[in-house]
N, C-alpha and C positions, 0 to 999 in steps of 0.2 A: 504494500500500500504506500502510495506516495505521501510525503510529508504534507503537501497541500491538500490532498484528498482527506487525510486525517483531520486537518483543521476544519475543512468544510463539513465533515461528518460531525465533529464535536459541536460546531456552531448550529448545524441543523438539529442536532439533539437538544441543545439548549432551547431552541425555538419550539421544538416539539413539547418540551416540558412546560413551556409557557402556555402553549395552546391547550394542553391537558389540565394544567393547574387551575385555570379560571373556572371552568364548569365544576371541577372537583371542589372548589371553594364554596359552591352552592350547597353541597351535601355534607362536607366535612368541616367541622368547627374545631380548628386546631390553632394554637398559637404559632405554629411553624408555617402555617399557610395563610398568606394575606387574604383579606376579605375579597369577595367577588368584585366589588366596585373599584378596588385599587389596581386592578389589572388592566384597566383601559381608561383613556382620557375622556370618554363620553362623546366623541365626535360621531361615531357610527352606532346604530342600534346593534345589540350583541349578535343577533342572527347574521347580519351582514358582515360584522367583524369576524365571526367564526368562519363563515364561508370563505372570506378573503384569506384568512390565516391558513385554512386548509389548502387552498390553491397555492399560496406561497410556499407552504411546507412541502407540498408535492414537488414543486420545482426545485426547492433546496435539496431534497433527497435524491431526485433524479440527477441533478447536476453533480452532487457530491459522488454519487455512485459512478457516473461516467468519468469523472476525473480520477477517482480511486482505481478504477479498472482500466485506465488509459483508453477509454472509448470516446473521449471528448474530441471535438474538432476545434482546437483553439483558433481564434480569429483576432488578429491585432486590432481591427476596427472596433469589434465588440469590446475588447479589452480597454481601449481608450475611452469608449463611451461609459463603460461600467466604472472605470477609475474616476472619471469626473463625477458621475452620479454618486459613487460611494463617498467621495470627499465632501460634496455638497450635503448629502444626507447625514453623514456623520457630524459635520460641523453644525448643521441645524439642530441636531439632537443634543449636542454638547451645549449649545446656546440655550436650548429649551431647559436643560437641567439647571444651568446657572441662573437663568431668569426665574425659573420656578422656585429656586432656593433663595432668591433675593427680591427683586422688584415686582414680580408677578405671582407671588405665592398665593394670592387670593383667586387666581384663575385655575379652574380644575385642570385644563389641558396642560398648563405649564407646571402646576404643582403635583403632577402625577409621575413620580420618578420611576416607578416600576415599569410601566410600558415604555418609557424613554430608554431605559437600560436595554430592553429587548429590541428596540429600534436600533440601538448601537450594535447589538449582536448582528442584526441584518446588514448594517452598514459595513461591519468588518467582514462578513461573508462576501458581500459584493466586492470589497477591496481584494480579498484573497482570490476570488474567482477572476477578477480583472487581471490580477498579477499572473495567474495561470495562462490566461489568454494572451497577455502581452509577451510573456516569456517564451511560450511555445508556439505563438502564432506567426 
């Protein structure tokens, strides 16, 4: 297994834990599991959020599998696009964390650190996947 394939698999696994944890929080009351509402910023209704997360997770798993098994077709143009997207996405989420912890702590979207952390997981995934495409494309 390639080093980058391992990273992509770990990041996909972290996102899978996030997708599974939110509905689990509806039925399990544990101090180790954050409440249901802390898992998202409230922008999308939960059914829409869940459907989009499952679609994203499917892509993450397939892409990680293809990189891990050397079945991906790296493309430099895609790598450049994903690199830019990952940097913008990651920077935006870091700003969201900082603003939520300071100036905009009264806004639910900004003051929801847990979903922001998982957006950073996705940004790092895109960065690694971009690197694979740039390096091998």
